[in-house]
C-alpha positions as CSV (number, residue, x, y, z in Angstrom):
1,M,1.1,2.6,-31.2
2,E,4.4,5.3,-30.1
3,K,4.1,7.9,-33.3
4,R,7.9,9.2,-31.8
5,R,10.2,11.5,-34.9
6,A,13.7,10.3,-32.6
7,V,14.7,6.9,-31.7
8,R,14.9,6.7,-27.8
9,L,18.1,5.6,-26.3
10,G,18.6,3.7,-22.7
11,M,20.7,5.7,-21.1
12,L,21.1,5.5,-17.2
13,A,23.9,8.1,-15.8
14,N,23.9,10.7,-13.7
15,F,23.0,14.2,-14.9
16,Q,22.2,17.6,-13.4
17,F,19.9,20.5,-14.5
18,S,18.3,23.3,-13.5
19,I,15.4,25.2,-13.8
20,D,15.3,28.0,-16.2
21,S,13.7,30.5,-13.9
22,K,16.5,29.2,-11.5
23,P,18.8,28.6,-13.1
24,A,22.2,29.0,-9.9
25,D,19.6,26.3,-8.0
26,V,21.3,22.8,-9.5
27,F,19.2,19.1,-8.8
28,D,20.8,15.9,-9.4
29,G,19.1,12.9,-11.6
30,I,19.8,9.3,-13.4
31,T,19.0,9.3,-17.1
32,L,16.7,6.4,-18.5
33,N,16.1,7.5,-21.6
34,I,17.9,9.9,-24.5
35,S,16.9,11.1,-27.6
36,D,16.8,14.4,-29.4
37,D,13.8,15.1,-28.9
38,G,13.4,15.0,-25.3
39,I,14.9,13.1,-22.1
40,G,12.7,10.5,-19.4
41,F,14.6,10.5,-16.3
42,L,13.8,10.4,-12.5
43,T,15.2,13.2,-10.0
44,E,13.4,13.9,-6.1
45,A,13.5,17.6,-7.4
46,I,9.7,18.4,-7.4
47,L,9.2,19.7,-10.8
48,T,5.9,20.6,-12.7
49,E,4.2,20.3,-15.8
50,G,4.8,23.2,-18.3
51,Q,8.1,23.8,-16.3
52,A,11.6,24.4,-18.2
53,I,14.5,23.0,-17.5
54,I,17.7,23.0,-18.8
55,I,20.4,20.3,-18.7
56,T,23.7,21.2,-17.0
57,S,26.6,18.9,-16.9
58,P,28.9,17.9,-19.2
59,V,28.3,13.8,-18.5
60,L,26.0,14.6,-21.3
61,P,28.1,17.0,-23.8
62,D,25.7,15.9,-26.9
63,F,22.8,17.3,-24.8
64,A,24.5,20.5,-21.9
65,G,23.5,23.3,-22.4
66,R,19.5,22.7,-24.2
67,K,16.6,23.5,-22.8
68,A,13.1,20.4,-22.3
69,R,9.7,21.5,-21.5
70,V,7.9,19.8,-19.2
71,V,5.7,16.8,-20.6
72,W,4.7,15.2,-17.4
73,I,5.6,13.8,-14.3
74,K,5.4,10.0,-12.8
75,R,5.4,9.7,-8.5
76,D,7.4,6.9,-7.7
77,V,8.8,5.2,-4.5
78,R,11.1,7.4,-3.9
79,Y,11.8,9.9,-6.7
80,F,9.7,11.4,-9.7
81,E,10.2,9.8,-13.0
82,V,9.7,12.8,-15.8
83,G,9.9,13.0,-19.2
84,A,10.5,16.1,-20.5
85,Q,10.4,17.3,-25.2
86,F,13.7,19.5,-26.0
87,F,12.5,23.1,-27.2
88,A,14.8,25.5,-29.0
89,A,16.5,28.5,-27.1
90,D,15.0,31.7,-26.9
């Protein structure tokens, strides 16, 4: 049984994000689901668990500028499926 605090909204949308340590580099992603706690998405970008990302896309206005930490990564045929948890900015 899942123990999530926030309800996940299934959503398919193209969006952009950057890696917190390199904000000038922007990557594309496709959301799978999103909530106040986190985001599930597909990307071709190579990420690592624990890495911080920033949602930069105006396509997700309620989440633009939010930071998330990569919690898990699964390799798909063409993409990486990523689960990331939002956290408060410093």
